[in-house]
C-alpha positions as CSV (number, residue, x, y, z in Angstrom):
1,X,-32.9,-23.2,-1.3
2,X,-35.5,-23.7,-3.9
3,X,-35.9,-27.2,-5.3
4,X,-36.7,-28.3,-8.8
5,X,-40.4,-29.1,-9.0
6,X,-42.2,-30.4,-12.0
7,X,-45.8,-29.2,-12.3
8,X,-48.3,-30.4,-14.9
9,X,-48.8,-27.5,-17.3
10,X,-52.6,-27.3,-16.7
11,X,-52.0,-26.4,-13.0
12,X,-51.0,-22.7,-13.6
13,X,-52.2,-21.6,-10.2
14,X,-49.8,-24.1,-8.6
15,X,-46.9,-23.1,-10.9
16,X,-47.4,-19.4,-9.8
17,X,-47.7,-20.3,-6.1
18,X,-44.5,-22.4,-6.1
19,X,-42.6,-19.7,-8.0
20,X,-43.6,-17.1,-5.5
21,X,-42.1,-19.3,-2.8
22,X,-38.8,-19.4,-4.6
23,X,-38.9,-22.8,-6.2
24,X,-37.6,-23.7,-9.6
25,X,-40.7,-24.8,-11.4
26,X,-40.6,-26.9,-14.6
27,X,-43.8,-27.3,-16.5
28,X,-44.4,-31.0,-17.4
29,X,-45.4,-31.3,-21.0
30,X,-43.9,-34.8,-21.5
31,X,-42.4,-37.4,-19.3
32,X,-38.8,-36.4,-19.9
33,X,-39.6,-33.1,-18.3
34,X,-40.0,-34.9,-15.0
35,X,-36.3,-36.1,-15.0
36,X,-34.2,-34.3,-12.4
37,X,-37.1,-32.9,-10.5
38,X,-37.2,-33.3,-6.7
39,X,-40.9,-33.6,-6.8
40,X,-43.8,-33.6,-9.3
41,X,-47.3,-32.3,-9.1
42,X,-49.9,-33.8,-11.3
43,X,-53.7,-33.6,-11.7
44,X,-53.9,-37.3,-11.2
45,X,-56.1,-37.6,-14.3
46,X,-53.4,-38.3,-16.8
47,X,-50.3,-38.7,-14.7
48,X,-49.9,-42.4,-15.6
49,X,-50.7,-41.8,-19.3
50,X,-47.8,-39.4,-19.4
51,X,-45.6,-41.9,-17.6
52,X,-44.7,-39.4,-14.9
53,X,-45.3,-41.9,-12.1
54,X,-42.5,-44.0,-13.6
55,X,-40.1,-41.2,-14.8
56,X,-40.3,-39.4,-11.4
57,X,-39.9,-42.3,-9.1
58,X,-36.7,-40.7,-7.6
59,X,-38.9,-37.8,-6.5
60,X,-42.3,-37.8,-4.9
61,X,-45.5,-37.4,-7.0
62,X,-48.2,-35.2,-5.5
63,X,-51.8,-35.5,-6.6
64,X,-53.2,-32.0,-6.9
65,X,-56.8,-32.9,-7.6
66,X,-59.1,-31.4,-5.0
67,X,-56.3,-29.4,-3.4
68,X,-55.9,-25.6,-3.5
69,X,-52.6,-24.1,-4.7
70,X,-51.6,-23.4,-1.1
71,X,-52.3,-27.0,0.0
72,X,-50.2,-28.2,-2.9
73,X,-47.3,-25.9,-1.8
74,X,-47.6,-27.3,1.8
75,X,-47.5,-30.9,0.5
76,X,-44.4,-30.1,-1.7
77,X,-42.6,-28.4,1.2
78,X,-43.3,-31.2,3.6
79,X,-42.0,-33.8,1.1
80,X,-38.8,-31.9,0.5
81,X,-37.8,-31.5,4.1
């Protein structure tokens, strides 16, 4: 039941936490990586620079800044329901 979630590569704690919950995590290194993801998690610092906001409009974009890995997981799961 895992969904495809793009996570900015700097957010390794979030990548780990989501993988532990059984999600298919794709590390976002460039904007094309966001295609086909149900949801993207970004730091918010350079999300627009990478164009993820635009590339990922079919999914939701979650700002991870100021959130713990657990809080990000909760956000992801509530968006995907």
